C-alpha positions as CSV (number, residue, x, y, z in Angstrom):
1,M,-55.9,-111.4,41.8
2,S,-58.5,-110.7,39.2
3,I,-62.0,-112.2,39.6
4,T,-61.5,-114.1,36.4
5,R,-58.2,-115.6,37.7
6,E,-59.8,-116.5,40.9
7,L,-62.5,-118.5,39.3
8,V,-60.3,-120.3,36.7
9,D,-58.0,-121.3,39.7
10,Y,-61.0,-122.6,41.5
11,I,-62.1,-124.6,38.6
12,A,-58.7,-126.2,38.1
13,E,-58.3,-127.2,41.6
14,A,-61.8,-128.4,42.2
15,R,-61.6,-132.2,43.4
16,F,-64.4,-134.8,43.7
17,E,-63.1,-135.5,47.3
18,D,-64.2,-132.1,48.4
19,I,-67.8,-132.3,47.3
20,P,-70.0,-133.2,50.3
21,Q,-72.0,-136.5,50.0
22,E,-75.3,-134.5,50.2
23,A,-74.1,-132.7,47.0
24,V,-72.9,-135.9,45.4
25,T,-76.3,-137.5,45.9
26,R,-78.0,-134.4,44.4
27,L,-75.6,-134.2,41.3
28,K,-76.4,-137.7,40.4
29,Q,-80.2,-137.0,40.6
30,F,-79.6,-134.0,38.5
31,I,-77.9,-136.0,35.9
32,L,-80.5,-138.6,35.8
33,D,-83.2,-136.0,35.6
34,E,-81.6,-134.3,32.7
35,I,-81.0,-137.4,30.8
36,G,-84.7,-138.1,31.1
37,N,-85.5,-134.5,30.0
38,A,-83.4,-135.0,26.9
39,I,-85.0,-138.3,25.8
40,G,-88.5,-137.1,26.6
41,G,-87.9,-134.0,24.6
42,S,-87.1,-135.9,21.5
43,I,-90.6,-136.9,20.7
44,L,-91.9,-133.3,19.9
45,R,-91.7,-132.1,16.5
46,S,-89.1,-129.4,17.7
47,G,-87.0,-132.3,19.1
48,K,-87.1,-134.1,15.7
49,I,-86.1,-130.9,13.9
50,I,-83.0,-130.2,16.2
51,I,-81.9,-133.7,16.0
52,E,-82.1,-133.7,12.2
53,W,-80.3,-130.3,12.1
54,G,-77.4,-131.7,14.1
55,K,-77.1,-134.7,11.9
56,Q,-77.2,-132.6,8.7
57,M,-74.3,-130.3,10.1
58,G,-72.1,-133.6,10.3
59,G,-68.6,-133.6,11.3
60,A,-66.3,-135.9,13.5
61,P,-68.3,-138.6,15.2
62,E,-67.4,-137.6,18.8
63,S,-70.6,-137.5,21.0
64,T,-74.1,-139.2,20.7
65,I,-77.3,-137.5,20.0
66,F,-79.8,-138.6,22.6
67,A,-82.9,-140.7,21.5
68,D,-81.2,-141.1,18.0
69,G,-77.6,-142.6,18.4
70,T,-76.0,-140.6,15.7
71,K,-72.5,-139.3,16.7
72,I,-71.4,-135.7,15.8
73,P,-68.9,-133.1,17.0
74,V,-68.9,-132.6,20.9
75,G,-69.9,-128.9,20.5
76,M,-73.0,-129.9,18.4
77,A,-74.1,-132.9,20.3
78,S,-74.0,-131.0,23.7
79,G,-76.1,-128.3,22.2
80,V,-78.7,-130.4,20.4
81,N,-79.1,-132.7,23.6
82,T,-79.4,-129.5,25.8
83,Q,-82.2,-128.1,23.6
84,L,-84.0,-131.5,23.9
85,C,-83.9,-131.0,27.7
86,M,-85.9,-127.8,27.1
87,N,-88.6,-129.3,25.0
88,L,-90.9,-130.5,27.7
89,E,-90.2,-127.7,30.0
90,L,-88.9,-130.1,32.7
91,M,-85.4,-128.7,33.1
92,E,-83.8,-127.6,36.4
93,T,-84.2,-124.1,37.7
94,Y,-81.7,-122.0,39.5
95,K,-83.4,-119.9,42.3
96,N,-86.5,-119.5,40.0
97,M,-84.7,-117.1,37.7
98,C,-83.2,-119.1,34.9
99,H,-82.3,-122.6,33.6
100,P,-78.4,-122.8,33.1
101,G,-78.2,-126.5,34.3
102,S,-79.0,-128.7,31.4
103,G,-76.0,-127.4,29.2
104,M,-73.7,-128.4,32.1
105,V,-75.0,-131.8,32.2
106,M,-75.0,-132.5,28.4
107,T,-71.5,-131.0,27.9
108,A,-70.1,-133.2,30.7
109,L,-71.6,-136.3,29.1
110,A,-70.6,-135.2,25.7
111,F,-66.9,-134.8,26.7
112,G,-67.3,-137.9,28.8
113,E,-68.0,-139.9,25.9
114,R,-65.6,-138.1,23.6
115,N,-62.7,-138.1,26.0
116,N,-63.3,-141.4,28.0
117,L,-63.8,-139.8,31.2
118,S,-64.8,-141.3,34.6
119,G,-67.9,-140.8,36.7
120,K,-66.0,-138.7,39.2
121,Q,-64.7,-136.4,36.5
122,I,-68.3,-135.9,35.2
123,L,-69.6,-135.2,38.7
124,T,-66.8,-132.8,39.6
125,A,-67.3,-130.9,36.5
126,V,-71.0,-130.4,36.7
127,C,-70.8,-129.4,40.5
128,T,-68.0,-126.8,39.8
129,A,-69.9,-125.4,36.8
130,Y,-73.2,-124.9,39.0
131,D,-71.2,-123.2,41.5
132,V,-69.2,-120.8,39.3
133,T,-72.2,-120.1,37.1
134,G,-74.6,-119.5,39.9
135,R,-72.4,-116.9,41.3
136,I,-71.9,-115.1,37.9
137,I,-75.7,-115.1,37.6
138,D,-76.0,-113.6,41.1
139,A,-73.3,-111.0,40.7
140,T,-74.7,-109.7,37.3
141,F,-78.6,-110.1,37.7
142,P,-80.1,-107.0,36.6
143,S,-82.3,-104.6,38.8
144,P,-86.0,-104.9,38.5
145,E,-86.2,-101.6,36.9
146,H,-83.7,-102.7,34.2
147,K,-85.3,-106.2,33.8
148,R,-88.8,-104.7,33.0
149,K,-87.1,-102.9,29.9
150,V,-84.2,-105.2,28.8
151,W,-83.9,-108.5,30.6
152,N,-80.6,-109.9,29.0
153,Q,-79.2,-113.2,29.5
154,N,-76.3,-115.2,28.1
155,W,-75.6,-117.3,31.3
156,Q,-76.7,-120.4,29.4
157,G,-73.2,-120.6,27.9
158,C,-71.4,-120.2,31.3
159,G,-72.1,-123.8,32.5
160,P,-70.9,-125.5,29.3
161,L,-67.9,-123.3,29.3
162,V,-66.8,-124.2,32.8
163,V,-67.4,-127.9,32.1
164,A,-65.3,-127.8,28.9
165,V,-62.5,-125.8,30.7
166,K,-62.4,-128.4,33.5
167,L,-62.6,-131.5,31.5
168,L,-60.2,-130.3,29.0
169,G,-57.7,-129.7,31.8
170,L,-56.9,-126.3,30.5
171,S,-53.9,-124.1,32.1
172,A,-54.7,-120.9,33.8
173,G,-53.8,-118.9,30.8
174,E,-55.9,-121.1,28.4
175,S,-58.9,-120.8,30.8
176,M,-58.5,-117.1,30.9
177,N,-58.6,-117.1,26.9
178,A,-61.5,-119.5,26.9
179,F,-63.5,-117.4,29.3
180,G,-62.7,-114.3,27.3
181,M,-64.0,-116.1,23.9
182,G,-66.8,-117.9,25.5
183,L,-68.4,-115.1,27.5
184,G,-67.3,-112.3,25.3
185,N,-68.9,-113.8,22.1
186,G,-71.8,-115.8,23.7
187,P,-75.3,-115.1,22.4
188,T,-77.2,-112.7,24.4
189,V,-80.9,-112.8,24.6
190,N,-83.6,-110.4,25.7
191,V,-86.0,-112.7,27.8
192,H,-88.9,-110.5,26.8
193,N,-88.5,-111.8,23.2
194,I,-88.9,-115.3,24.6
195,L,-92.2,-114.5,25.9
196,Y,-93.5,-112.1,23.2
197,V,-93.9,-114.9,20.5
198,P,-93.5,-118.5,22.0
199,A,-91.2,-120.4,19.8
200,S,-89.5,-123.8,19.3
201,M,-86.4,-122.3,20.7
202,S,-88.0,-122.3,24.1
203,K,-86.2,-120.1,26.8
204,C,-82.8,-119.7,24.7
205,G,-80.9,-121.2,21.9
206,N,-78.8,-123.5,23.8
207,Q,-77.3,-125.2,20.8
208,F,-75.8,-121.8,20.0
209,H,-74.6,-121.0,23.5
210,N,-73.1,-124.6,23.9
211,F,-71.4,-124.3,20.6
212,V,-69.8,-120.9,21.3
213,A,-68.6,-121.9,24.9
214,I,-67.3,-125.5,23.8
215,N,-65.3,-124.2,20.8
216,A,-64.0,-121.4,23.0
217,A,-62.5,-123.9,25.1
218,L,-61.1,-126.2,22.4
219,L,-59.7,-123.2,20.7
220,A,-57.8,-122.0,23.9
221,K,-56.3,-125.4,24.3
222,S,-54.9,-125.1,20.8
223,G,-53.1,-121.8,21.7
224,Y,-56.0,-119.4,20.3
225,T,-56.2,-116.2,22.5
226,G,-59.3,-114.1,23.3
227,F,-60.4,-111.3,25.7
228,Y,-58.3,-111.7,28.8
229,E,-59.7,-111.3,32.4
230,I,-63.2,-110.9,30.8
231,L,-64.8,-110.4,34.2
232,D,-62.7,-107.5,35.3
233,D,-62.3,-104.0,34.7
234,P,-61.9,-102.0,32.6
235,Y,-64.4,-103.6,30.2
236,P,-66.0,-106.1,32.3
237,Y,-68.5,-108.8,31.2
238,W,-71.4,-107.6,33.2
239,T,-71.7,-104.4,31.3
240,T,-72.9,-106.4,28.3
241,I,-75.9,-108.1,30.1
242,S,-77.0,-105.9,33.1
243,D,-77.1,-102.6,35.0
244,R,-75.3,-103.8,38.1
245,N,-72.7,-106.0,39.4
246,N,-71.5,-107.0,42.8
247,W,-67.8,-107.8,42.9
248,E,-67.8,-109.9,46.1
249,T,-70.6,-112.2,45.0
250,Y,-68.5,-114.1,42.3
251,T,-66.4,-115.8,44.9
252,K,-68.6,-115.5,48.1
253,G,-68.9,-119.0,49.7
254,L,-67.1,-120.7,46.8
255,G,-66.0,-124.1,47.9
256,K,-68.1,-124.1,51.0
257,E,-71.7,-123.4,49.8
258,F,-72.5,-126.0,47.1
259,F,-75.4,-124.5,44.9
260,I,-76.5,-128.0,43.6
261,T,-78.0,-128.5,47.1
262,T,-79.0,-124.9,48.1
263,A,-80.1,-123.3,44.8
264,M,-81.3,-125.9,42.3
265,S,-84.8,-126.9,41.8
266,F,-86.3,-129.8,39.9
267,K,-89.6,-129.5,38.2
268,P,-92.3,-132.1,38.9
269,W,-94.5,-131.0,36.0
270,P,-93.8,-130.1,32.4
271,T,-94.4,-126.4,32.4
272,C,-92.9,-122.9,33.3
273,R,-91.5,-122.9,37.0
274,W,-93.8,-120.2,37.9
275,A,-97.0,-122.1,37.3
276,Q,-95.6,-125.1,39.4
277,P,-96.7,-123.9,42.9
278,G,-100.3,-123.4,41.6
279,I,-100.3,-127.0,40.3
280,E,-99.0,-128.4,43.6
281,S,-101.8,-126.4,45.4
282,L,-104.5,-127.4,42.9
283,L,-103.7,-131.2,43.3
284,E,-103.3,-131.2,47.2
285,I,-106.9,-129.3,47.3
286,M,-108.4,-131.8,44.9
287,A,-107.0,-134.8,46.9
288,T,-107.8,-133.4,50.4
289,E,-111.3,-132.4,49.4
290,G,-112.1,-135.3,47.2
291,L,-112.8,-133.1,44.1
292,K,-113.1,-134.1,40.5
293,P,-112.5,-131.7,37.7
294,S,-116.3,-131.5,37.3
295,D,-116.7,-130.3,40.9
296,I,-114.6,-127.2,40.3
297,E,-116.3,-124.1,39.0
298,E,-113.4,-121.8,39.1
299,V,-109.7,-121.8,39.8
300,T,-108.0,-118.4,40.5
301,Y,-104.2,-118.3,40.7
302,H,-102.7,-115.3,42.4
303,A,-98.9,-114.9,41.7
304,H,-96.3,-112.2,40.7
305,D,-97.3,-109.9,37.8
306,K,-95.0,-111.5,35.3
307,I,-97.4,-114.5,34.9
308,T,-100.6,-112.6,34.8
309,N,-100.5,-111.8,31.0
310,Y,-100.0,-113.4,27.8
311,P,-98.6,-116.0,27.1
312,Y,-99.3,-117.4,30.7
313,D,-103.2,-116.8,30.4
314,N,-103.6,-118.3,27.1
315,I,-106.5,-120.6,27.0
316,N,-106.3,-121.6,23.4
317,P,-102.8,-122.9,22.8
318,A,-102.5,-124.1,19.4
319,N,-99.2,-126.1,19.7
320,P,-96.7,-127.2,22.3
321,E,-94.8,-123.7,21.9
322,D,-97.9,-122.1,22.9
323,A,-98.7,-124.4,25.6
324,Y,-95.4,-124.5,27.5
325,W,-96.3,-121.1,29.0
326,S,-100.0,-121.4,29.5
327,V,-101.0,-121.8,33.2
328,P,-104.6,-122.9,32.3
329,W,-103.1,-125.6,30.1
330,A,-100.7,-126.8,32.7
331,F,-103.6,-126.8,35.5
332,A,-105.9,-128.7,33.1
333,N,-103.5,-131.5,32.4
334,A,-102.7,-131.9,36.1
335,A,-106.3,-131.8,37.3
336,L,-107.2,-134.4,34.6
337,G,-104.6,-136.6,35.6
338,Y,-102.5,-136.7,32.5
339,K,-99.1,-138.7,32.7
340,I,-96.0,-136.3,33.2
341,G,-93.8,-135.9,30.1
342,P,-94.8,-136.2,26.4
343,P,-98.4,-136.9,27.1
344,W,-98.9,-133.4,28.1
345,Y,-98.1,-132.2,24.4
346,I,-99.2,-134.8,22.1
347,D,-101.7,-133.8,19.2
348,D,-104.7,-135.4,20.8
349,R,-104.4,-133.1,23.9
350,F,-105.1,-129.9,21.5
351,S,-108.5,-131.3,20.8
352,D,-109.3,-132.7,24.0
353,G,-112.7,-131.3,25.2
354,G,-112.0,-131.9,28.7
355,M,-109.0,-129.7,28.5
356,Q,-110.9,-126.9,26.8
357,K,-113.5,-127.0,29.5
358,F,-111.2,-126.9,32.4
359,M,-108.9,-124.1,30.9
360,R,-111.7,-121.8,30.8
361,K,-112.2,-122.1,34.6
362,V,-108.7,-120.8,35.3
363,K,-108.0,-117.2,36.1
364,I,-104.7,-115.5,37.0
365,K,-104.4,-112.3,39.2
366,T,-101.4,-110.4,40.6
367,L,-100.5,-111.1,44.2
368,P,-98.8,-107.8,45.5
369,E,-96.6,-109.8,48.0
370,A,-95.4,-112.1,45.3
371,V,-94.4,-109.1,43.2
372,E,-92.2,-107.8,46.0
373,A,-90.7,-111.2,46.7
374,F,-89.9,-111.9,42.9
375,A,-87.9,-108.6,43.0
376,K,-86.1,-109.2,46.2
377,E,-86.1,-113.0,46.9
378,P,-86.9,-114.8,43.5
379,E,-86.2,-118.1,44.9
380,K,-89.3,-118.0,46.7
381,S,-92.5,-119.0,45.2
382,I,-95.2,-117.1,47.1
383,T,-98.7,-117.8,45.5
384,L,-102.3,-118.0,46.5
385,L,-104.6,-120.6,44.8
386,E,-108.5,-120.3,45.3
387,V,-110.6,-123.2,44.1
388,K,-114.4,-122.5,43.9
389,T,-116.5,-125.6,43.7
390,T,-119.7,-126.0,41.9
391,R,-121.5,-126.2,45.3
392,G,-120.2,-122.7,46.1
393,K,-117.5,-123.7,48.7
394,M,-114.2,-122.0,48.5
395,H,-110.9,-123.8,49.2
396,T,-107.4,-121.8,49.4
397,K,-103.8,-122.7,49.7
398,R,-100.8,-120.5,49.9
399,T,-97.1,-121.4,49.1
400,L,-93.8,-120.1,50.1
401,Y,-91.8,-122.6,48.3
402,C,-92.7,-125.3,45.5
403,K,-92.4,-128.9,45.4
404,G,-88.9,-129.6,43.8
405,D,-87.2,-126.6,45.5
406,P,-84.3,-127.4,47.9
407,Q,-86.8,-126.5,50.9
408,K,-89.4,-129.0,49.5
409,P,-87.3,-131.6,47.5
410,M,-88.6,-134.2,45.4
411,S,-87.6,-137.7,46.6
412,H,-85.4,-140.0,44.8
413,E,-88.3,-142.2,44.0
414,E,-90.2,-139.3,42.6
415,I,-87.2,-138.3,40.2
416,V,-87.0,-141.8,39.1
417,A,-90.7,-142.1,38.3
418,K,-90.4,-138.8,36.3
419,L,-87.5,-140.3,34.1
420,L,-89.7,-143.6,33.5
421,S,-92.6,-141.4,32.5
422,Q,-90.6,-139.4,30.2
423,T,-88.8,-142.0,28.4
424,E,-91.7,-144.6,28.1
425,G,-92.0,-145.5,24.5
426,I,-88.8,-143.9,23.6
427,I,-86.4,-146.4,25.2
428,S,-87.3,-149.8,26.8
429,K,-88.2,-150.2,30.3
430,D,-85.0,-152.2,30.9
431,K,-82.8,-149.4,29.5
432,A,-84.5,-146.7,31.7
433,H,-84.1,-148.9,34.9
434,K,-80.5,-149.7,34.0
435,L,-79.9,-145.9,33.5
436,V,-81.1,-145.4,37.1
437,E,-78.7,-148.1,38.2
438,L,-75.6,-146.8,36.5
439,V,-76.2,-143.0,37.3
440,G,-76.8,-144.1,40.8
441,D,-73.2,-145.6,41.0
442,L,-71.8,-142.9,38.8
443,E,-68.9,-141.9,41.1
444,N,-67.6,-145.6,40.8
445,L,-67.8,-145.9,36.9
446,P,-64.3,-145.8,35.2
447,D,-66.2,-144.4,32.0
448,I,-69.6,-143.6,31.0
449,S,-69.8,-145.7,28.0
450,G,-72.4,-147.8,29.6
451,I,-74.8,-144.8,30.0
452,I,-74.5,-143.6,26.6
453,K,-75.5,-146.9,25.3
454,L,-78.8,-146.6,26.9
455,V,-79.9,-143.0,25.8
456,H,-81.0,-144.1,22.4
């Protein structure tokens, strides 16, 4: 049997009853977190632009734009809402490599609204998508040598594609065609371009990935055909995005190891995942030693080499797009105690003298052991932070994993607090607390209409 057929059969046969309770709990936290990410991301200029773009495109009123309430076609709504999740850099992370998850959640919610689906159907689709997508990522992840030159990605469309295939109930043949169209025509991004000139798009253009993936599934259901057995020889998918492929990885542990519990990380702070271990260490040192920002003379962050140059060392970000990547910006926000979410990127922050002063204290250096780990075990967050005080004392802290990783999970209370912080001033506190309640009971909901009413 072909790899493509094995995966589409797994998608079709996946049942809620086969998902372990630990994974169900994690899934509900994941969905709640991404809802908060999308609502919070709506407040930035880039969020307002993408919302207006979605509304201008028009079409059938099928699924709701978060933080706005307008209904647009399912493929557009999913893409707009996914891009909103990216705006504050608070989305999930897969093994510290990429961010495929927001699109799965937003596609599931968009179809859930459109097709009047149950909470169990939503949970099953997201879980299945994370497992299938994660294995495709692992099987086709490029070598370090190739990645230094061309770091291609189009995995962002895999998750929405799997969700759409599952929730539309496609047959095996329809699913094969959907995969062929979705993966064969999905936008491919060179990640180096994302870092070269920071932009509103942030990471990838999820609105385009989702549109292709979802419409591939809709077309397949209508009888339209595409590339068949796209993952298999003689012209396999991996050749378009990588220099290597591992056939066994596509199905290894499928149905036994659930990546939602073993491979997905939450972000505690609104910045690049690679800066998060340094924030954790900085705050722990400040708390343990009773340090105020004014007590700190210099902060040196030692990490893998990808984070030691522009845009990560930028001490003069001019806008949120610049600031997303800036380690000094993230450290300054955290040290000064600014609230998680939109407050990190409001206009006042860019003229904040305290921010400017603290950013100048931050240095970034390469840690050889982190470089090696990033190439071989990217899920590890090996870093060293040194904090030199104005009194000449040096404090250090190392990390192997970061807060939010499966090995150091955020608590449910912390995830709820993150949502409340992100949504403050956008939706009412009552709505936010009701969201927590309903998503917490998602497996028992006959439909998700109650959740959708609360996201705007």
